[in-house]
C-alpha positions in Angstrom: -28.9 -244.5 -26.1 -28.2 -248.2 -25.3 -29.5 -250.8 -27.6 -32.7 -252.1 -26.0 -32.2 -255.7 -26.9 -29.8 -258.3 -28.1 -31.6 -258.2 -31.4 -30.9 -254.5 -31.9 -27.3 -255.1 -30.9 -27.0 -257.9 -33.5 -28.5 -255.5 -36.1 -26.0 -252.8 -35.3 -23.1 -255.3 -35.6 -24.5 -256.4 -39.0 -24.7 -252.8 -40.2 -21.1 -252.1 -39.0 -19.7 -255.2 -40.7 -19.2 -253.4 -44.1 -17.9 -250.2 -42.6 -14.3 -249.1 -42.6 -12.6 -247.4 -39.7 -13.0 -243.6 -40.0 -10.9 -242.6 -37.0 -7.5 -244.0 -36.1 -5.8 -243.7 -32.7 -2.1 -244.4 -33.0 1.1 -243.7 -31.2 0.1 -240.2 -29.9 -2.9 -241.7 -28.1 -5.9 -239.5 -27.4 -5.2 -236.0 -28.6 -7.6 -233.2 -28.9 -7.6 -233.5 -32.7 -8.5 -237.3 -32.4 -11.4 -236.5 -30.0 -12.6 -233.6 -32.3 -12.6 -236.0 -35.3 -14.4 -238.7 -33.3 -17.1 -236.2 -32.3 -17.5 -235.1 -35.9 -17.7 -238.6 -37.2 -20.2 -239.7 -34.6 -22.4 -236.6 -35.3 -22.4 -237.3 -39.0 -22.5 -241.1 -39.2 -23.8 -242.3 -35.7 -22.4 -245.8 -36.1 -18.6 -245.8 -36.8 -15.5 -248.0 -36.5 -12.4 -246.8 -34.8 -9.0 -248.4 -35.2 -6.9 -248.3 -32.0 -3.2 -249.1 -32.8 -1.6 -248.6 -29.4 0.1 -251.1 -27.1 -1.3 -254.3 -25.9 -4.9 -255.5 -25.2 -5.2 -253.8 -21.8 -4.0 -250.4 -23.3 -6.5 -250.7 -26.2 -9.4 -251.5 -23.8 -8.4 -248.4 -21.7 -8.3 -246.2 -24.8 -11.6 -247.5 -26.1 -13.2 -246.9 -22.7 -11.8 -243.3 -22.7 -13.1 -242.7 -26.2 -16.6 -243.8 -25.1 -16.5 -241.7 -22.0 -15.2 -238.6 -23.8 -17.6 -238.8 -26.7 -20.7 -240.1 -24.9 -20.8 -243.0 -27.3 -21.6 -246.6 -26.6 -19.4 -249.5 -27.4 -21.2 -251.9 -29.7 -18.4 -254.3 -30.3 -14.6 -254.6 -30.1 -12.6 -257.1 -32.1 -8.8 -256.9 -31.9 -7.9 -253.3 -32.5 -11.2 -252.3 -34.1 -14.0 -250.8 -32.0 -17.5 -250.1 -33.2 -19.1 -247.1 -31.5 -22.7 -245.8 -31.5 -24.0 -242.4 -30.6 -27.5 -241.6 -31.9 -28.1 -238.1 -33.3 -31.8 -237.0 -33.5 -30.9 -234.4 -36.2 -28.7 -236.7 -38.3 -28.4 -236.1 -42.1 -30.0 -239.1 -43.9 -27.3 -239.0 -46.6 -24.4 -239.4 -44.0 -25.9 -241.5 -41.2 -25.1 -245.2 -41.4 -28.2 -246.0 -39.4 -30.7 -244.0 -41.6 -29.1 -245.1 -44.9 -29.6 -248.7 -44.0 -33.3 -248.5 -43.3 -35.6 -249.6 -46.2 
């Protein structure tokens, strides 16, 4: 599940550059509905951005770590309040997957 090299990590960050956040964690924090939507988004898209609009830097880091642990995703990058997560899906739909759509 982890990117095997810094080159692959760089490619994932490049793919994620044009993406918009599909899940937002706000004042209510990590609720069951947020985790359910995160799981659906990762299953469909594999590579997603999550907007974390809670508290200060330490709280955001804690929330992102909890999101990764709860979903089984890997943190690709975090800049400010936007985190990029990756969870590979072997049965991903090529029309929805951000990874499969980007391949030539």
